[in-house]
C-alpha positions in Angstrom: 0.1 -0.7 -0.1 1.8 3.5 -1.2 2.2 5.9 2.0 -0.3 8.2 -0.4 -2.8 9.3 -2.7 -5.8 7.4 -3.2 -4.9 4.7 -1.0 -3.7 6.4 1.9 -5.2 5.8 5.2 -6.6 8.9 7.5 -4.8 9.2 10.5 -1.7 8.1 10.1 0.4 7.9 7.1 4.0 5.6 6.4 6.2 8.3 5.7 6.1 12.0 5.9 7.0 13.5 2.8 10.0 16.5 2.9 8.8 20.2 2.3 7.4 23.0 3.5 4.7 23.8 6.1 2.0 26.8 6.0 0.2 28.0 9.3 -2.8 29.8 9.6 -5.4 31.5 11.7 -9.1 31.6 10.7 -12.0 32.8 13.0 -13.1 35.2 15.3 -9.5 35.8 16.9 -9.5 34.9 20.6 -6.7 36.0 23.4 -5.0 32.5 22.8 -4.7 32.2 18.9 -1.6 33.6 18.9 -0.2 31.2 22.1 -0.8 27.9 19.2 0.6 30.1 16.5 3.7 30.5 18.6 3.2 26.6 20.0 3.9 25.6 16.2 5.6 27.9 14.5 8.7 26.9 17.1 8.5 23.6 16.8 8.5 24.1 12.7 11.9 25.5 12.8 13.3 23.3 16.0 12.8 20.6 13.5 15.0 22.7 10.7 15.8 19.0 9.3 11.8 17.5 8.5 10.7 21.2 6.7 12.4 23.0 3.8 11.0 25.9 5.4 7.4 27.4 8.0 5.7 29.9 6.1 2.2 32.2 7.2 -1.3 32.7 5.2 -1.8 36.3 5.6 -6.0 36.2 6.4 -6.2 32.5 7.2 -7.2 30.6 3.8 -8.1 33.9 1.8 -3.7 34.5 2.4 -3.8 31.1 0.4 -6.7 31.8 -3.0 -5.2 35.2 -3.3 -0.8 33.4 -2.7 0.3 35.9 0.5 2.1 34.0 2.4 4.9 35.2 4.7 8.7 34.0 5.7 7.8 32.9 9.1 11.9 32.1 9.1 12.5 36.1 8.7 11.1 36.8 11.3 12.9 38.2 14.7 12.7 34.9 17.2 11.7 37.6 19.8 8.2 38.6 18.0 7.8 34.7 17.9 7.8 33.6 21.0 6.2 37.3 22.5 2.9 35.9 20.4 2.3 33.4 23.5 1.2 36.8 25.8 -0.2 38.7 22.2 -4.1 38.9 21.9 -6.0 38.1 18.4 -4.6 36.1 15.4 -1.5 37.9 13.9 -1.1 36.3 11.3 -4.5 37.7 10.3 -7.8 35.2 10.0 -10.9 35.5 7.7 -14.6 34.3 8.1 -14.3 32.7 4.0 -16.3 29.1 4.3 -15.4 27.1 1.1 -18.0 26.1 -1.0 -18.7 22.4 -1.1 -16.4 20.2 -2.9 -18.2 17.5 -4.1 -20.0 20.6 -5.8 -17.5 23.9 -6.6 -13.7 22.5 -6.3 -12.2 25.6 -7.5 -11.0 27.0 -4.7 -9.8 23.8 -3.3 -7.2 23.2 -6.8 -6.5 26.9 -6.4 -5.5 25.9 -3.6 -3.5 23.3 -4.0 -2.0 24.6 -7.4 -0.5 27.4 -4.7 0.9 24.9 -2.6 2.4 22.4 -5.9 4.0 26.5 -6.4 5.7 26.9 -3.2 6.1 23.2 -1.9 3.9 23.6 0.9 3.2 19.3 2.0 2.3 20.5 5.9 -1.1 22.5 6.5 -1.6 23.4 10.3 -4.8 25.2 10.4 -6.2 26.9 14.2 -9.9 26.7 14.2 -13.2 26.0 14.4 -15.6 23.3 13.0 -15.7 25.4 9.4 -11.3 25.4 9.5 -11.6 21.6 10.2 -14.0 20.9 7.2 -11.6 22.6 4.3 -8.1 21.1 5.8 -10.6 17.7 5.9 -11.5 18.4 2.1 -8.4 19.7 0.8 -6.8 16.5 2.6 -9.5 14.2 0.3 -8.2 15.8 -2.2 -5.1 15.6 -2.0 -5.5 11.9 -1.2 -7.5 12.6 -4.8 -5.0 14.2 -7.2 -1.8 12.6 -5.5 -0.8 15.1 -3.5 2.0 14.2 -0.9 0.5 16.4 2.1 -0.3 16.5 5.3 -3.0 18.7 7.0 -3.9 18.7 10.9 -6.2 21.0 12.5 -5.6 23.0 16.2 -8.8 23.3 18.0 -9.3 27.3 18.2 -12.7 28.7 19.8 -14.2 31.1 22.7 -17.6 29.5 22.3 -16.0 25.9 23.2 -18.6 23.8 20.9 -15.9 21.4 18.9 -17.2 18.3 20.0 -14.1 15.9 20.5 -12.3 17.8 22.8 -12.9 18.4 27.2 -12.9 22.0 25.9 -11.1 24.7 23.5 -8.5 26.8 23.5 -9.3 30.5 23.8 -12.8 29.2 25.9 -10.9 29.4 29.5 -9.8 32.9 28.7 -13.1 34.7 27.8 -14.7 32.8 30.9 -12.1 34.2 33.1 -13.2 37.6 31.4 -16.7 37.6 31.8 -17.0 36.1 34.8 -15.0 38.6 36.2 -17.0 41.6 34.9 -20.2 39.9 36.3 -18.4 40.1 39.5 -17.6 43.6 39.5 -21.0 45.0 37.7 -22.7 43.6 39.6 -20.9 44.7 42.4 -22.0 48.1 40.7 -25.1 47.4 40.7 -26.0 46.4 43.9 -24.1 49.8 45.1 -27.3 51.6 42.9 -30.0 49.4 43.3 -32.1 52.0 44.7 -31.4 53.7 41.4 -30.8 51.1 38.8 -32.1 48.1 39.2 -31.2 46.0 37.0 -28.5 44.8 34.6 -28.0 42.6 32.0 -24.8 41.6 30.5 -25.2 39.8 26.4 -21.4 37.6 26.0 -20.7 35.4 22.9 -21.7 32.4 22.0 -24.3 32.6 18.7 -25.6 28.3 19.8 -24.3 27.2 22.7 -24.1 28.7 26.5 -21.2 27.6 27.4 -19.5 31.9 27.8 -22.8 32.5 29.3 -23.4 29.2 32.0 -19.4 30.8 33.1 -20.3 33.4 34.7 -22.3 31.2 36.9 -18.1 31.1 38.7 -18.7 34.0 39.4 -21.7 33.5 42.0 -20.3 32.9 45.6 -22.8 33.7 47.7 -26.5 33.6 47.0 -26.9 37.3 46.4 -24.0 37.3 44.0 -24.1 38.5 40.7 -25.8 36.7 38.2 -28.9 35.9 39.2 -30.4 34.4 36.5 -28.2 33.2 33.4 -30.2 32.8 30.1 -28.6 29.8 27.6 -29.1 29.3 24.5 -30.0 25.9 25.1 -33.4 26.5 27.1 -35.9 28.6 25.4 -36.6 31.6 26.9 -40.4 32.7 27.8 -41.0 35.8 28.3 -43.9 35.3 31.3 -41.2 33.1 32.9 -38.6 35.4 32.6 -40.6 38.2 33.7 -42.0 36.7 36.8 -38.5 35.5 37.4 -36.9 39.5 37.6 -40.1 39.9 39.6 -39.2 37.5 42.0 -35.0 38.7 42.0 -36.0 42.1 42.7 -38.8 41.0 45.2 -36.1 39.3 47.7 -32.8 41.1 46.5 -34.0 44.6 45.2 -31.8 44.8 42.0 -31.3 40.9 39.1 -28.7 41.0 37.6 -29.1 39.1 34.4 -26.3 37.2 31.9 -28.1 37.1 28.0 -26.0 35.0 26.0 -26.8 36.2 21.9 -27.7 32.7 20.2 -31.0 33.2 23.2 -33.7 31.4 21.0 -37.3 31.8 21.7 -39.4 28.6 22.1 -40.5 29.6 18.0 -36.4 28.8 17.5 -36.0 32.8 16.7 -33.2 34.6 17.9 -34.5 37.0 20.9 -32.1 40.2 19.0 -34.8 39.6 16.2 -38.2 38.5 18.3 -36.9 41.7 20.5 -39.5 44.0 18.3 -42.7 41.9 18.9 -42.4 42.0 23.3 -40.2 45.5 22.9 -42.2 48.5 22.0 -40.8 52.3 23.0 -43.6 55.2 25.0 -44.8 55.5 21.2 -45.4 52.2 20.9 -42.7 51.9 17.9 -40.3 48.1 18.5 -37.1 48.4 19.7 -34.5 46.3 17.9 -31.2 45.6 19.0 -28.6 42.5 20.3 -30.0 40.0 22.2 -29.3 42.0 26.0 -31.2 45.1 24.4 -34.1 42.9 23.9 -34.2 41.8 27.8 -33.3 45.7 28.7 -36.2 46.4 27.1 -38.8 43.7 27.8 -37.5 44.5 32.0 -38.4 48.4 31.3 -41.7 47.3 29.6 -43.2 44.4 31.3 -40.9 44.9 34.9 -41.3 48.2 34.9 -38.4 48.7 36.2 -34.8 50.7 34.9 -32.3 48.8 32.7 -28.1 48.8 31.5 -26.9 47.4 28.9 -23.7 46.0 29.5 -21.6 44.4 26.1 -18.0 43.6 25.9 -18.0 42.6 22.1 -15.3 42.0 21.3 -12.8 43.1 23.9 -14.2 39.9 26.2 -12.5 37.0 23.2 -9.0 39.8 23.1 -8.4 40.4 27.1 -5.4 39.6 27.3 -4.5 41.3 30.3 -6.4 38.8 32.3 -6.5 35.4 30.3 -6.2 31.9 32.4 -2.5 31.0 32.3 -4.2 27.3 32.2 -5.3 28.6 28.4 -2.8 30.2 27.4 -0.2 27.2 28.1 -2.6 24.6 26.5 -3.3 26.2 23.8 0.7 27.1 23.2 1.0 23.1 24.0 -2.2 21.8 21.0 0.3 23.7 18.6 3.5 21.8 19.4 1.3 18.5 19.9 0.2 19.4 16.1 3.7 19.2 14.6 4.7 16.7 16.5 1.8 14.6 15.3 2.5 15.2 11.4 6.4 14.5 12.4 5.1 11.3 14.0 3.1 9.9 10.5 0.2 11.9 11.7 -2.2 13.1 8.8 -5.9 13.7 8.6 -6.1 14.8 12.5 -7.4 17.4 14.8 -5.3 18.1 18.6 -7.6 17.7 21.0 -7.5 18.0 25.1 -8.4 15.1 26.8 -8.7 15.5 30.9 -6.9 13.1 33.1 -10.2 11.5 35.3 -9.4 12.2 39.1 -8.9 15.2 41.6 -6.1 17.7 40.5 -6.8 18.5 37.3 -4.4 17.0 34.8 -4.7 17.7 30.9 -2.5 16.2 27.7 -3.2 15.7 24.3 -4.8 13.6 21.7 -6.2 13.5 18.3 -9.6 12.9 16.3 -10.4 12.4 13.0 -11.0 16.1 10.6 -14.3 15.0 9.5 -15.6 13.7 12.4 -14.7 17.3 14.3 -15.9 19.4 11.2 -19.4 18.1 11.7 -20.0 18.0 15.2 -21.6 20.5 17.1 -21.2 20.5 21.4 -23.6 22.3 23.4 -23.9 22.6 27.2 -24.9 19.4 28.6 -28.4 19.2 30.8 -26.3 18.3 33.4 -24.9 21.1 33.8 -28.5 23.7 33.8 -29.3 24.1 37.6 -33.2 23.1 37.7 -34.4 26.3 36.6 -32.7 26.7 33.7 -30.8 29.4 34.7 -28.6 28.9 36.9 -25.6 26.3 36.8 -24.6 23.1 38.5 -22.2 22.1 40.8 -20.4 20.0 38.1 -20.4 22.8 35.6 -18.6 24.6 38.2 -16.4 21.5 38.8 -15.6 21.4 34.6 -14.9 25.4 34.5 -13.3 26.0 37.6 -9.5 24.5 36.6 -9.9 26.3 32.9 -9.6 30.0 34.5 -6.8 28.9 36.4 -3.3 31.2 36.4 -2.6 34.6 35.1 -1.0 34.9 31.9 3.1 36.2 32.3 2.8 39.7 30.6 5.7 42.0 29.5 5.3 45.4 30.8 6.3 48.6 29.0 7.8 51.9 30.9 4.0 53.6 29.9 2.3 50.5 32.3 0.3 48.9 29.2 1.5 45.5 27.6 3.5 45.0 24.8 2.4 42.4 21.8 4.3 41.2 18.8 4.4 43.0 15.5 5.4 40.8 12.6 7.2 41.7 9.9 5.2 39.5 7.6 7.4 39.0 4.4 5.3 38.3 1.7 7.4 35.8 -0.7 7.5 36.1 -3.8 4.3 34.6 -6.1 5.1 31.7 -8.4 1.3 31.4 -9.9 0.3 33.2 -12.8 -2.5 35.6 -13.0 -4.7 36.9 -10.5 -7.6 34.6 -8.2 -10.7 36.4 -7.5 -12.4 35.6 -4.4 -16.2 34.0 -5.1 
């Protein structure tokens, strides 16, 4: 059986091709996606005998399609190392979903054209479900056309919804940030409860409630915020919610609500879209906006008290100044493990984080097929949701608590602010002819 080509086995290959390594980042940035890139780059550079070069794609898969590739060997090693302590996506990211390989091969064939032109034989893609799908389909096409190439996925998403991994790099830091933000804003609401009675704190998480649930870690005492957590996994029933707010106000004279951006009505409509059906101003006009704004308007119109809305936006996913040390270290580890797996002869797999059973938190790495990850999604399980539907259980606290531990080591400048990496982004010369229009 040949080591590559149409009959190549998924998961493990017989021999390693000789060529360049390419690393790319995809999707929404996080506080630690650069730590994963650093792990890939430093591991690849340390094995110069296995790779003829180490490249980075400018702005993810779009950079490959447009043949915008960076020579990472020309970067200052100190700047590469600084990536471990730098938020966002230093290589540049994108949200570009390729079409179905069975219906339209144009983009995939273009990627292989660029790979051939630059002798790229190793592709390390850092991202979520769509990125794993892209890497899997690219590997499939490479096998069909007998192009020797290794594709390894590196997990990344603050949403923590990638299946087959205990948790995702990026989640621990956004969980830590939002839990602390709710803790602090909750004290603000308590101090001004005679005026600002209710606060609605909106968090990211379009389809899964992992981030919203993490704010429950802030509630050490019964009176602590948050008092109500609205999760995408639990349908939002207006009358039930109104009663919960009124009950909370009657008992505490204040109410702090955390709202996941993906909260839906029983009919499956996103709350931000449905807000106009029940949130109206003094003139009867519908008030549209995000989920948090819809909840705020509902509280003011149906409960009759003033409410504020907090929305951290992209700040919550890039907050390196309060990132979890555990998250940073694990993000770096999965990047290095991806290169180590490729050197061990693995292909078509994504690195996973695997929690060891027992008392003290310990976590290692594993592997899962790219196709398996691409078709899965991990929602917040029922055993993590309190019986009232608006709180979290001790089982969730045991799960999420270790992920937020420790603080990232920051380099602080004399002006009191962090020092973050800035890459030179040295583009290599194009080797394909003509231009390529991305559709």
